[in-house]
N, C-alpha and C positions, 0 to 999 in steps of 0.2 A: 775740628775741622780738618776731613782728607782731599785734598781733592780728587774730584772724582776721578783717577785713574788707575788702574787695576797695579801691583805693584812689579819694579823691575829688580831683579834677578842681577845682583856682583857681588861677587866678594864673601861669596854666602850667606848673601843674607839679601833683603825682596825689601825698597825703598819708595819710602812716597813724600810727594810733595805736603805740608801739613802745615796745618793752621795755628799759631801757638795758644794761647789761651786769656792769657794776659791782651790785651787787646794793647794795640801801639802805633799811632798814625803813621807814624813810618811805614810803606807797605812794603818795602824789601823787608823790612824788620821785622814783619807779622810772621812771618813763614819759616820751615825750614825744612831740612830731609829728616825724614821719621827714617830710621829699620831697624829692622827685625832679623837677629843672628837666627842662620838655621842650623846650626852648631851643637856643639855642649852646650854654649850657654844660656840659650835662648832664651834672650834680651832683650829689651828694644836702646835702643843711640839715633845719639842725633848725626849726622852727619852734616859738616860745613857747607853753607852756598858761597858760592861764587861772589865777586865782589858787584853784587845789580844794583846802585849804587843811580843806575839812571833805570831805574823800573820808578816811574810817580806815580802808577794807577794799582790799584790791585789785580784790572783785568790783563793787566805783564802776566804775574802770579796767575792764574788761573786758569789760560792759557798754555802754558811752560811744561814741558813734554822733560821726562826722566826716561833716560836711552843707557845701551849700553855698543860701545864700539871697542872690537879687539879687548876687552873684557874688562875696558874700563869705565866706571859710573860715568855717563856723562850726560848734560842737562842744553833742551834746545829752548832758547824763551818766545814767549808768544808778540804777535806785532798786533795790538789793539786797533793800530791806523796804518795805513797804507805807506807812509814814514817813519814808521817805526822796524829797524834793521833786526834781522833774526840771527841773535848770534849761539854758536853751538860750544860749552864748554867741557872741557873734558878731561875729567882728576885723572891726574898719570899715575900717581901715587896715591892708593886708598883712605880715607879720611885722613888726608893732610891738604889743609884750607888752602900754603900757600903752591901746591901739587895743579888747580883750574889754571889750563888754559884754554886762550880761546880759539880755538882751530877755527870759523871758519864765522863770516860774517854778512850780509847780502839781502838788500830790500825785495821786497813782497815779491812772486813773483806771478798772484793774481792781483784781479782788485779787489777781490773780495775782505770786509772786514771779518774780522777776530777767528781766521783760522788758526791752525795748532800747522806746526811742522814738525819731524823726530824721524834721528838720524838711524838709519836702519843694518849698514856694513862697508864697509871698504872693501873697491875693486882688489881682485886680484892681483894688479899691479899696484897698491897704495896708493894711485894720483887721484882716485874719484871718491867721494863717496855718496851712496845712493841714502834721498833722504826722500820720508813718506809727506806729501802738503797733504792736508786736508779740508775740504767746502763743507757746507752745511748740503751740497746735494752731489757731491762729489770726490772722488780725493786721484792722487796723480801720485807717479814713482818719476821722480827725477834724478839727475846726477849733477851734482856739483865739483869740479875740476876744479882740483887744488892748487896748481899751476899758474892754472889761467883763469882763474876764479870766475868763471862762466859757465852757465844753470844749462841743462838741453833734460828735457821731458823725453819718459822714455816708454808710460804706458801708462796709459787713464784707466780707472779703477772707478767700481762702484764708490755706495758709499760705507761697505764695509771697509775697504781698505786694504793693507798688507805688515802683515809684521813678523817678529824673528819669536819664533818656539823654540827653545831649547839654543845653546848657545853656536853651533856652529846649519843653523836649519830654518832657513825665510821661507817663508806660503804664504802667496799669494790666493784672493778671493778676487774673481772677477765678476763682475753682474753686467750682464750684457754683452761683454764682450767674446770677440775671439782671439786664440792666443795658440801659437806652435806652443805641441807638448812631448814630448817622446818619455816614454815606455824607460825607466832603467831600474835595477835592482834595488828594491827598497822605497822608491817612487814616480812621479812622475817630475822631470826636467824642463824645465822653461826657462829657454834662453834667452836675457834681454842682457844687449855688453858683452863690457866683462864680464858678468857670472853670474854661473846657471842658478835658479833659484825652485825649491826641488816643493811641494807639499804630499807629504807624507799620506801613504793607499794603506 
């Protein structure tokens, strides 16, 4: 079974969180990161997960997202309860289990349970990480400050949310809101703090 997410592109491969065929009663050992090489090999292989021994139920995994930060594969844990922290891990050296590093850990920003969080990009200054926080009926873009460990909401979105398209292109889809946009060569620019987000046209 593939956890219902689209593939995440990093290191010339697409990645998914998948459930092993052989049943394992330990939740964090039931799943793996499956990868498909888009290069000359065209083969499937396994990428080692970080240490997820604190995942005590399957819902943790089902709410977990993969992403890419600065070209590195990353994993953002879900939080089935408001006391479960959101952890974001970055694999600094591809497919080396020991290179997984926990970059961020914080408690959920909203009261809703079973929400998902996904890292999108670093700020230009490198001191913040932009995250997409998704709930049942809305989502929001937030900054996490790596120095102060503080969180700031920068934009409320509809259900569609936002995501990365291509390596250096961030697309915002805003439902029912007003966003100041400026047209430039190759796209529409939207300023939200330290970065300019682009929607291709």
